[in-house]
C-alpha positions as a Markdown table, in Angstrom:
| # | Residue | x | y | z |
|---|---|---|---|---|
| 1 | Met | 0.0 | 0.0 | 0.0 |
| 2 | Ser | 1.3 | 3.4 | -0.9 |
| 3 | Val | 2.0 | 6.0 | 1.8 |
| 4 | Val | -0.5 | 8.3 | 0.1 |
| 5 | Ala | -3.2 | 5.7 | 0.2 |
| 6 | Ala | -2.5 | 4.9 | 3.8 |
| 7 | Ala | -2.6 | 8.6 | 4.7 |
| 8 | Leu | -5.9 | 9.0 | 3.0 |
| 9 | Val | -7.4 | 5.9 | 4.7 |
| 10 | Ala | -6.2 | 7.4 | 8.0 |
| 11 | Leu | -7.7 | 10.8 | 7.1 |
| 12 | Val | -11.1 | 9.2 | 6.4 |
| 13 | Gly | -10.8 | 7.5 | 9.8 |
| 14 | Leu | -10.0 | 10.8 | 11.5 |
| 15 | Ile | -13.0 | 12.5 | 9.8 |
| 16 | His | -15.3 | 9.8 | 11.1 |
| 17 | Ala | -13.7 | 10.0 | 14.6 |
| 18 | Tyr | -14.4 | 13.8 | 14.6 |
| 19 | Ile | -17.9 | 13.2 | 13.5 |
| 20 | Leu | -18.3 | 10.8 | 16.4 |
| 21 | Val | -17.1 | 13.6 | 18.8 |
| 22 | Leu | -19.5 | 16.1 | 17.1 |
| 23 | Glu | -22.5 | 13.8 | 17.3 |
| 24 | Met | -21.9 | 12.1 | 20.7 |
| 25 | Phe | -20.4 | 14.9 | 22.8 |
| 26 | Leu | -20.7 | 18.3 | 21.1 |
| 27 | Trp | -24.2 | 17.8 | 19.5 |
| 28 | Thr | -25.9 | 20.5 | 21.6 |
| 29 | Thr | -23.0 | 22.9 | 21.8 |
| 30 | Asp | -22.6 | 25.9 | 19.4 |
| 31 | Arg | -20.0 | 24.0 | 17.4 |
| 32 | Gly | -22.2 | 20.9 | 17.0 |
| 33 | Arg | -25.3 | 23.0 | 16.1 |
| 34 | Lys | -23.3 | 25.0 | 13.6 |
| 35 | Ala | -21.9 | 21.8 | 12.0 |
| 36 | Phe | -25.3 | 20.3 | 11.5 |
| 37 | Gly | -27.4 | 23.4 | 11.1 |
| 38 | Thr | -29.7 | 22.8 | 14.0 |
| 39 | Thr | -31.4 | 25.0 | 16.5 |
| 40 | Val | -31.1 | 24.6 | 20.2 |
| 41 | Glu | -34.6 | 23.0 | 20.3 |
| 42 | Gln | -33.8 | 20.6 | 17.4 |
| 43 | Ala | -30.5 | 19.6 | 18.9 |
| 44 | Glu | -32.1 | 18.7 | 22.2 |
| 45 | Thr | -34.9 | 16.7 | 20.5 |
| 46 | Met | -32.4 | 14.8 | 18.4 |
| 47 | Arg | -29.7 | 14.3 | 21.0 |
| 48 | Thr | -30.1 | 10.5 | 21.5 |
| 49 | Leu | -30.4 | 9.9 | 17.8 |
| 50 | Ala | -27.3 | 11.9 | 17.1 |
| 51 | Ala | -25.4 | 10.0 | 19.8 |
| 52 | Asn | -26.4 | 6.7 | 18.1 |
| 53 | Gln | -25.2 | 8.0 | 14.7 |
| 54 | Gly | -22.0 | 9.1 | 16.3 |
| 55 | Leu | -21.4 | 5.6 | 17.6 |
| 56 | Tyr | -21.8 | 4.2 | 14.1 |
| 57 | Asn | -19.3 | 6.7 | 12.8 |
| 58 | Gly | -17.0 | 5.5 | 15.5 |
| 59 | Phe | -17.3 | 1.9 | 14.3 |
| 60 | Leu | -16.3 | 3.2 | 10.8 |
| 61 | Ala | -13.2 | 5.0 | 12.2 |
| 62 | Ala | -12.3 | 1.9 | 14.3 |
| 63 | Gly | -12.6 | -0.4 | 11.3 |
| 64 | Leu | -10.3 | 1.8 | 9.2 |
| 65 | Ala | -7.8 | 2.0 | 12.1 |
| 66 | Trp | -7.9 | -1.8 | 12.4 |
| 67 | Gly | -7.2 | -2.2 | 8.7 |
| 68 | Leu | -4.3 | 0.2 | 8.9 |
| 69 | Trp | -2.9 | -1.6 | 12.0 |
| 70 | Leu | -3.0 | -4.9 | 10.1 |
| 71 | Gly | -0.9 | -3.4 | 7.3 |
| 72 | Ala | -1.0 | -5.4 | 4.0 |
| 73 | Ala | -3.0 | -8.1 | 5.7 |
| 74 | Gly | -5.8 | -5.6 | 6.4 |
| 75 | Met | -6.4 | -4.9 | 2.7 |
| 76 | Gln | -9.9 | -6.4 | 2.7 |
| 77 | Val | -10.8 | -4.7 | 6.0 |
| 78 | Lys | -9.8 | -1.4 | 4.6 |
| 79 | Val | -11.8 | -2.0 | 1.4 |
| 80 | Phe | -14.8 | -3.1 | 3.3 |
| 81 | Phe | -14.9 | -0.1 | 5.7 |
| 82 | Leu | -14.2 | 2.4 | 2.9 |
| 83 | Gly | -17.1 | 0.8 | 1.0 |
| 84 | Cys | -19.3 | 1.3 | 4.0 |
| 85 | Val | -18.2 | 5.0 | 4.2 |
| 86 | Ile | -19.0 | 5.5 | 0.6 |
| 87 | Val | -22.4 | 4.0 | 0.8 |
| 88 | Ala | -23.3 | 5.9 | 4.0 |
| 89 | Gly | -21.9 | 9.1 | 2.4 |
| 90 | Ala | -24.0 | 8.6 | -0.7 |
| 91 | Tyr | -27.1 | 7.9 | 1.2 |
| 92 | Gly | -26.5 | 10.9 | 3.5 |
| 93 | Ala | -26.0 | 13.1 | 0.4 |
| 94 | Trp | -29.2 | 11.9 | -1.1 |
| 95 | Ser | -31.3 | 12.0 | 2.1 |
| 96 | Val | -29.8 | 14.9 | 4.1 |
| 97 | Ser | -27.3 | 17.2 | 2.3 |
| 98 | Lys | -25.2 | 17.1 | -0.8 |
| 99 | Arg | -22.3 | 18.4 | 1.5 |
| 100 | Ile | -22.1 | 14.8 | 2.9 |
| 101 | Leu | -21.0 | 13.5 | -0.5 |
| 102 | Trp | -17.9 | 15.7 | -0.4 |
| 103 | Val | -17.1 | 15.4 | 3.3 |
| 104 | Gln | -17.5 | 11.7 | 3.6 |
| 105 | Ala | -18.0 | 9.8 | 0.3 |
| 106 | Ala | -15.5 | 11.6 | -1.9 |
| 107 | Pro | -12.5 | 11.1 | 0.4 |
| 108 | Ala | -13.4 | 7.5 | 0.9 |
| 109 | Ala | -13.8 | 6.9 | -2.8 |
| 110 | Ile | -10.4 | 8.5 | -3.5 |
| 111 | Ala | -8.8 | 6.5 | -0.7 |
| 112 | Leu | -10.3 | 3.3 | -2.1 |
| 113 | Ala | -9.1 | 4.1 | -5.7 |
| 114 | Leu | -5.6 | 4.7 | -4.4 |
| 115 | Leu | -5.6 | 1.7 | -2.2 |
| 116 | Leu | -6.7 | -0.6 | -5.1 |
| 117 | Ala | -4.2 | 1.0 | -7.5 |
| 118 | Ala | -1.3 | 0.5 | -5.1 |
């Protein structure tokens, strides 16, 4: 695996770790509300749902970290979790905001392409 591919896989993992923090711990703060465009009332109402979403984003980050930790033996793990990120990002772009396509799916798709090309 090339250094660039590994770095991009790590970046995708870090993005999802950050999303975990935003959704699980910062959801009702100014930073969390600004990131997701919610009001104080909406954030309070959706707090539990957002924490659940954050946990799932954490699983994506953990899976990518696991794949990186395994090195070359983790190729299938990395491919699987990048695929999950791409599908989740595409669905989020379709159902919530086109911005999700660029924040989640596009970096994962580029990482996957580089990973498979290496």
